[in-house]
N, CA, C and O atoms as a GROMACS GRO file, in nm:
protein
  336
    1MET      N    1  -0.103   8.426  -5.969
    1MET     CA    2  -0.122   8.396  -5.828
    1MET      C    3  -0.188   8.514  -5.756
    1MET      O    4  -0.264   8.492  -5.662
    2ALA      N    5  -0.162   8.635  -5.798
    2ALA     CA    6  -0.222   8.751  -5.734
    2ALA      C    7  -0.373   8.750  -5.748
    2ALA      O    8  -0.443   8.793  -5.656
    3ASP      N    9  -0.426   8.702  -5.861
    3ASP     CA   10  -0.570   8.697  -5.880
    3ASP      C   11  -0.636   8.602  -5.781
    3ASP      O   12  -0.742   8.633  -5.727
    4ALA      N   13  -0.575   8.487  -5.757
    4ALA     CA   14  -0.630   8.391  -5.661
    4ALA      C   15  -0.633   8.452  -5.521
    4ALA      O   16  -0.730   8.434  -5.448
    5PHE      N   17  -0.527   8.523  -5.486
    5PHE     CA   18  -0.521   8.591  -5.356
    5PHE      C   19  -0.633   8.694  -5.346
    5PHE      O   20  -0.706   8.698  -5.247
    6PHE      N   21  -0.646   8.774  -5.448
    6PHE     CA   22  -0.746   8.881  -5.448
    6PHE      C   23  -0.886   8.823  -5.439
    6PHE      O   24  -0.968   8.875  -5.363
    7ASP      N   25  -0.915   8.719  -5.513
    7ASP     CA   26  -1.046   8.658  -5.509
    7ASP      C   27  -1.077   8.599  -5.372
    7ASP      O   28  -1.189   8.613  -5.322
    8SER      N   29  -0.981   8.534  -5.310
    8SER     CA   30  -1.003   8.476  -5.176
    8SER      C   31  -1.030   8.585  -5.075
    8SER      O   32  -1.117   8.570  -4.988
    9PHE      N   33  -0.958   8.694  -5.085
    9PHE     CA   34  -0.980   8.806  -4.994
    9PHE      C   35  -1.120   8.864  -5.014
    9PHE      O   36  -1.195   8.882  -4.918
   10ARG      N   37  -1.154   8.893  -5.138
   10ARG     CA   38  -1.285   8.953  -5.166
   10ARG      C   39  -1.398   8.860  -5.126
   10ARG      O   40  -1.497   8.904  -5.067
   11TYR      N   41  -1.384   8.733  -5.157
   11TYR     CA   42  -1.487   8.636  -5.122
   11TYR      C   43  -1.500   8.624  -4.970
   11TYR      O   44  -1.610   8.627  -4.916
   12GLY      N   45  -1.387   8.611  -4.902
   12GLY     CA   46  -1.388   8.600  -4.756
   12GLY      C   47  -1.449   8.722  -4.691
   12GLY      O   48  -1.528   8.710  -4.597
   13LEU      N   49  -1.413   8.840  -4.740
   13LEU     CA   50  -1.468   8.963  -4.684
   13LEU      C   51  -1.618   8.972  -4.709
   13LEU      O   52  -1.693   9.011  -4.620
   14ALA      N   53  -1.660   8.937  -4.829
   14ALA     CA   54  -1.804   8.942  -4.861
   14ALA      C   55  -1.884   8.850  -4.769
   14ALA      O   56  -1.987   8.889  -4.716
   15VAL      N   57  -1.835   8.728  -4.751
   15VAL     CA   58  -1.905   8.633  -4.663
   15VAL      C   59  -1.906   8.684  -4.519
   15VAL      O   60  -2.009   8.679  -4.451
   16LEU      N   61  -1.793   8.735  -4.474
   16LEU     CA   62  -1.784   8.786  -4.337
   16LEU      C   63  -1.883   8.901  -4.315
   16LEU      O   64  -1.950   8.905  -4.212
   17LEU      N   65  -1.892   8.991  -4.410
   17LEU     CA   66  -1.980   9.107  -4.395
   17LEU      C   67  -2.127   9.069  -4.404
   17LEU      O   68  -2.212   9.137  -4.347
   18VAL      N   69  -2.158   8.962  -4.475
   18VAL     CA   70  -2.296   8.913  -4.479
   18VAL      C   71  -2.330   8.846  -4.346
   18VAL      O   72  -2.439   8.866  -4.291
   19ARG      N   73  -2.238   8.766  -4.294
   19ARG     CA   74  -2.263   8.693  -4.170
   19ARG      C   75  -2.253   8.783  -4.046
   19ARG      O   76  -2.315   8.755  -3.943
   20CYS      N   77  -2.176   8.890  -4.055
   20CYS     CA   78  -2.157   8.982  -3.942
   20CYS      C   79  -2.185   9.125  -3.988
   20CYS      O   80  -2.092   9.203  -4.006
   21PRO      N   81  -2.311   9.160  -4.007
   21PRO     CA   82  -2.343   9.292  -4.062
   21PRO      C   83  -2.292   9.408  -3.977
   21PRO      O   84  -2.275   9.518  -4.028
   22ASP      N   85  -2.268   9.384  -3.848
   22ASP     CA   86  -2.215   9.491  -3.764
   22ASP      C   87  -2.074   9.533  -3.805
   22ASP      O   88  -2.027   9.639  -3.765
   23LEU      N   89  -2.007   9.451  -3.885
   23LEU     CA   90  -1.871   9.484  -3.930
   23LEU      C   91  -1.870   9.563  -4.060
   23LEU      O   92  -1.764   9.612  -4.101
   24ARG      N   93  -1.982   9.576  -4.126
   24ARG     CA   94  -1.986   9.640  -4.258
   24ARG      C   95  -1.929   9.782  -4.258
   24ARG      O   96  -1.859   9.820  -4.352
   25ARG      N   97  -1.957   9.857  -4.156
   25ARG     CA   98  -1.908   9.996  -4.155
   25ARG      C   99  -1.757  10.004  -4.135
   25ARG      O  100  -1.698  10.112  -4.146
   26TYR      N  101  -1.693   9.890  -4.104
   26TYR     CA  102  -1.549   9.886  -4.085
   26TYR      C  103  -1.476   9.814  -4.198
   26TYR      O  104  -1.358   9.782  -4.184
   27ALA      N  105  -1.545   9.789  -4.306
   27ALA     CA  106  -1.485   9.717  -4.420
   27ALA      C  107  -1.360   9.789  -4.472
   27ALA      O  108  -1.270   9.726  -4.527
   28HIS      N  109  -1.354   9.920  -4.454
   28HIS     CA  110  -1.240   9.997  -4.504
   28HIS      C  111  -1.109   9.963  -4.432
   28HIS      O  112  -1.002   9.997  -4.483
   29ILE      N  113  -1.114   9.898  -4.318
   29ILE     CA  114  -0.990   9.859  -4.249
   29ILE      C  115  -0.962   9.710  -4.261
   29ILE      O  116  -0.870   9.658  -4.198
   30ALA      N  117  -1.041   9.641  -4.342
   30ALA     CA  118  -1.026   9.495  -4.356
   30ALA      C  119  -0.887   9.457  -4.407
   30ALA      O  120  -0.838   9.348  -4.377
   31HIS      N  121  -0.823   9.545  -4.483
   31HIS     CA  122  -0.690   9.514  -4.536
   31HIS      C  123  -0.587   9.492  -4.425
   31HIS      O  124  -0.480   9.438  -4.451
   32TRP      N  125  -0.618   9.533  -4.304
   32TRP     CA  126  -0.527   9.510  -4.192
   32TRP      C  127  -0.511   9.360  -4.165
   32TRP      O  128  -0.409   9.318  -4.110
   33TRP      N  129  -0.611   9.282  -4.202
   33TRP     CA  130  -0.611   9.137  -4.177
   33TRP      C  131  -0.626   9.059  -4.307
   33TRP      O  132  -0.703   8.963  -4.315
   34THR      N  133  -0.553   9.100  -4.408
   34THR     CA  134  -0.563   9.039  -4.541
   34THR      C  135  -0.543   8.888  -4.537
   34THR      O  136  -0.624   8.814  -4.593
   35GLU      N  137  -0.439   8.842  -4.472
   35GLU     CA  138  -0.410   8.698  -4.471
   35GLU      C  139  -0.520   8.619  -4.401
   35GLU      O  140  -0.561   8.514  -4.448
   36GLU      N  141  -0.568   8.671  -4.288
   36GLU     CA  142  -0.673   8.602  -4.215
   36GLU      C  143  -0.803   8.596  -4.295
   36GLU      O  144  -0.871   8.494  -4.295
   37ILE      N  145  -0.836   8.704  -4.363
   37ILE     CA  146  -0.958   8.707  -4.444
   37ILE      C  147  -0.943   8.615  -4.564
   37ILE      O  148  -1.039   8.548  -4.604
   38GLU      N  149  -0.825   8.611  -4.623
   38GLU     CA  150  -0.800   8.519  -4.734
   38GLU      C  151  -0.816   8.374  -4.687
   38GLU      O  152  -0.880   8.294  -4.755
   39ASN      N  153  -0.760   8.341  -4.572
   39ASN     CA  154  -0.774   8.205  -4.517
   39ASN      C  155  -0.920   8.171  -4.490
   39ASN      O  156  -0.965   8.060  -4.516
   40TYR      N  157  -0.993   8.267  -4.438
   40TYR     CA  158  -1.136   8.248  -4.412
   40TYR      C  159  -1.210   8.220  -4.543
   40TYR      O  160  -1.292   8.129  -4.550
   41GLY      N  161  -1.180   8.299  -4.646
   41GLY     CA  162  -1.243   8.278  -4.777
   41GLY      C  163  -1.214   8.141  -4.834
   41GLY      O  164  -1.303   8.074  -4.886
   42ASP      N  165  -1.088   8.098  -4.823
   42ASP     CA  166  -1.050   7.964  -4.872
   42ASP      C  167  -1.122   7.854  -4.794
   42ASP      O  168  -1.169   7.757  -4.852
   43ALA      N  169  -1.130   7.871  -4.662
   43ALA     CA  170  -1.197   7.770  -4.578
   43ALA      C  171  -1.346   7.764  -4.610
   43ALA      O  172  -1.404   7.655  -4.616
   44ILE      N  173  -1.408   7.878  -4.630
   44ILE     CA  174  -1.551   7.883  -4.663
   44ILE      C  175  -1.576   7.813  -4.796
   44ILE      O  176  -1.669   7.734  -4.809
   45ARG      N  177  -1.492   7.842  -4.895
   45ARG     CA  178  -1.508   7.779  -5.027
   45ARG      C  179  -1.496   7.627  -5.018
   45ARG      O  180  -1.576   7.554  -5.075
   46PHE      N  181  -1.395   7.580  -4.944
   46PHE     CA  182  -1.375   7.436  -4.933
   46PHE      C  183  -1.489   7.371  -4.856
   46PHE      O  184  -1.535   7.263  -4.892
   47ARG      N  185  -1.533   7.437  -4.749
   47ARG     CA  186  -1.646   7.385  -4.671
   47ARG      C  187  -1.771   7.374  -4.759
   47ARG      O  188  -1.842   7.274  -4.755
   48ASP      N  189  -1.796   7.477  -4.838
   48ASP     CA  190  -1.913   7.475  -4.926
   48ASP      C  191  -1.901   7.367  -5.032
   48ASP      O  192  -2.001   7.305  -5.070
   49LYS      N  193  -1.780   7.345  -5.081
   49LYS     CA  194  -1.757   7.238  -5.179
   49LYS      C  195  -1.789   7.102  -5.116
   49LYS      O  196  -1.854   7.018  -5.178
   50LEU      N  197  -1.743   7.081  -4.993
   50LEU     CA  198  -1.773   6.956  -4.922
   50LEU      C  199  -1.923   6.939  -4.903
   50LEU      O  200  -1.976   6.829  -4.919
   51ARG      N  201  -1.991   7.046  -4.870
   51ARG     CA  202  -2.137   7.041  -4.852
   51ARG      C  203  -2.206   7.002  -4.983
   51ARG      O  204  -2.293   6.915  -4.985
   52ASP      N  205  -2.166   7.068  -5.091
   52ASP     CA  206  -2.230   7.045  -5.221
   52ASP      C  207  -2.207   6.904  -5.274
   52ASP      O  208  -2.294   6.847  -5.340
   53GLU      N  209  -2.091   6.849  -5.245
   53GLU     CA  210  -2.055   6.718  -5.299
   53GLU      C  211  -2.081   6.604  -5.202
   53GLU      O  212  -2.041   6.490  -5.228
   54ASP      N  213  -2.147   6.633  -5.092
   54ASP     CA  214  -2.167   6.531  -4.988
   54ASP      C  215  -2.034   6.464  -4.954
   54ASP      O  216  -2.022   6.342  -4.953
   55GLY      N  217  -1.936   6.550  -4.927
   55GLY     CA  218  -1.800   6.501  -4.899
   55GLY      C  219  -1.789   6.432  -4.764
   55GLY      O  220  -1.888   6.412  -4.694
   56ASP      N  221  -1.670   6.398  -4.731
   56ASP     CA  222  -1.634   6.331  -4.606
   56ASP      C  223  -1.694   6.409  -4.488
   56ASP      O  224  -1.660   6.525  -4.466
   57ARG      N  225  -1.781   6.345  -4.413
   57ARG     CA  226  -1.853   6.411  -4.303
   57ARG      C  227  -1.758   6.460  -4.193
   57ARG      O  228  -1.777   6.568  -4.138
   58LEU      N  229  -1.657   6.381  -4.162
   58LEU     CA  230  -1.561   6.421  -4.060
   58LEU      C  231  -1.485   6.546  -4.104
   58LEU      O  232  -1.466   6.639  -4.025
   59LEU      N  233  -1.442   6.547  -4.228
   59LEU     CA  234  -1.370   6.664  -4.281
   59LEU      C  235  -1.462   6.786  -4.286
   59LEU      O  236  -1.419   6.897  -4.256
   60LEU      N  237  -1.586   6.765  -4.324
   60LEU     CA  238  -1.682   6.875  -4.327
   60LEU      C  239  -1.700   6.933  -4.187
   60LEU      O  240  -1.702   7.054  -4.170
   61ASP      N  241  -1.714   6.847  -4.087
   61ASP     CA  242  -1.727   6.894  -3.949
   61ASP      C  243  -1.606   6.976  -3.906
   61ASP      O  244  -1.620   7.078  -3.839
   62GLU      N  245  -1.487   6.932  -3.946
   62GLU     CA  246  -1.365   7.006  -3.914
   62GLU      C  247  -1.366   7.144  -3.978
   62GLU      O  248  -1.329   7.243  -3.915
   63TYR      N  249  -1.410   7.151  -4.103
   63TYR     CA  250  -1.414   7.280  -4.172
   63TYR      C  251  -1.525   7.369  -4.120
   63TYR      O  252  -1.509   7.492  -4.119
   64GLU      N  253  -1.635   7.312  -4.076
   64GLU     CA  254  -1.740   7.391  -4.012
   64GLU      C  255  -1.682   7.460  -3.888
   64GLU      O  256  -1.703   7.579  -3.866
   65GLN      N  257  -1.609   7.383  -3.808
   65GLN     CA  258  -1.547   7.436  -3.687
   65GLN      C  259  -1.441   7.540  -3.721
   65GLN      O  260  -1.435   7.646  -3.657
   66LEU      N  261  -1.358   7.511  -3.820
   66LEU     CA  262  -1.254   7.605  -3.862
   66LEU      C  263  -1.315   7.737  -3.907
   66LEU      O  264  -1.266   7.844  -3.869
   67CYS      N  265  -1.419   7.732  -3.986
   67CYS     CA  266  -1.484   7.854  -4.034
   67CYS      C  267  -1.540   7.936  -3.919
   67CYS      O  268  -1.529   8.058  -3.917
   68THR      N  269  -1.600   7.868  -3.823
   68THR     CA  270  -1.654   7.935  -3.705
   68THR      C  271  -1.543   8.002  -3.625
   68THR      O  272  -1.558   8.116  -3.581
   69GLU      N  273  -1.432   7.932  -3.607
   69GLU     CA  274  -1.319   7.988  -3.532
   69GLU      C  275  -1.256   8.107  -3.605
   69GLU      O  276  -1.224   8.208  -3.542
   70LEU      N  277  -1.239   8.095  -3.736
   70LEU     CA  278  -1.181   8.205  -3.813
   70LEU      C  279  -1.272   8.327  -3.810
   70LEU      O  280  -1.225   8.440  -3.800
   71GLU      N  281  -1.401   8.304  -3.819
   71GLU     CA  282  -1.497   8.415  -3.813
   71GLU      C  283  -1.489   8.486  -3.678
   71GLU      O  284  -1.488   8.609  -3.672
   72ALA      N  285  -1.483   8.408  -3.570
   72ALA     CA  286  -1.472   8.467  -3.436
   72ALA      C  287  -1.341   8.543  -3.421
   72ALA      O  288  -1.338   8.651  -3.361
   73GLU      N  289  -1.234   8.488  -3.475
   73GLU     CA  290  -1.104   8.554  -3.469
   73GLU      C  291  -1.108   8.687  -3.543
   73GLU      O  292  -1.058   8.788  -3.493
   74LEU      N  293  -1.166   8.688  -3.661
   74LEU     CA  294  -1.176   8.812  -3.738
   74LEU      C  295  -1.263   8.914  -3.666
   74LEU      O  296  -1.232   9.033  -3.664
   75HIS      N  297  -1.372   8.868  -3.608
   75HIS     CA  298  -1.459   8.959  -3.534
   75HIS      C  299  -1.382   9.022  -3.418
   75HIS      O  300  -1.396   9.141  -3.391
   76SER      N  301  -1.300   8.942  -3.350
   76SER     CA  302  -1.222   8.997  -3.239
   76SER      C  303  -1.114   9.093  -3.287
   76SER      O  304  -1.082   9.189  -3.217
   77HIS      N  305  -1.059   9.070  -3.406
   77HIS     CA  306  -0.960   9.164  -3.462
   77HIS      C  307  -1.024   9.301  -3.482
   77HIS      O  308  -0.966   9.404  -3.447
   78PHE      N  309  -1.143   9.302  -3.539
   78PHE     CA  310  -1.212   9.429  -3.559
   78PHE      C  311  -1.239   9.496  -3.425
   78PHE      O  312  -1.221   9.616  -3.410
   79GLY      N  313  -1.282   9.416  -3.327
   79GLY     CA  314  -1.309   9.470  -3.194
   79GLY      C  315  -1.184   9.525  -3.127
   79GLY      O  316  -1.189   9.630  -3.062
   80ALA      N  317  -1.072   9.454  -3.142
   80ALA     CA  318  -0.946   9.497  -3.081
   80ALA      C  319  -0.890   9.622  -3.148
   80ALA      O  320  -0.806   9.691  -3.090
   81SER      N  321  -0.936   9.650  -3.268
   81SER     CA  322  -0.886   9.768  -3.339
   81SER      C  323  -0.936   9.896  -3.274
   81SER      O  324  -0.887  10.005  -3.303
   82GLY      N  325  -1.034   9.882  -3.184
   82GLY     CA  326  -1.090   9.999  -3.119
   82GLY      C  327  -1.193  10.070  -3.205
   82GLY      O  328  -1.243  10.176  -3.168
   83MET      N  329  -1.226  10.011  -3.318
   83MET     CA  330  -1.319  10.073  -3.411
   83MET      C  331  -1.463  10.032  -3.383
   83MET      O  332  -1.556  10.099  -3.428
   84LEU      N  333  -1.485   9.922  -3.309
   84LEU     CA  334  -1.622   9.877  -3.284
   84LEU      C  335  -1.682   9.948  -3.166
   84LEU      O  336  -1.798   9.922  -3.131
   0.00000   0.00000   0.00000
């Protein structure tokens, strides 16, 4: 189970840092929001799976929105840390 957690965190962080390059210099404090980044990674993976498989459009729309909200939340966490 620890490997799945670690992969979700790493994947979520990688996607976040690609989409928000201004956060890259603060990657060293990402562990402060491990659970949120893991959730973001899981949501991104599922959203991408829905996209690839032409999944349920309503569910895809929900996950698009969820990913956007999680990304904004993580961005605000970094900002609230006083590091930005």
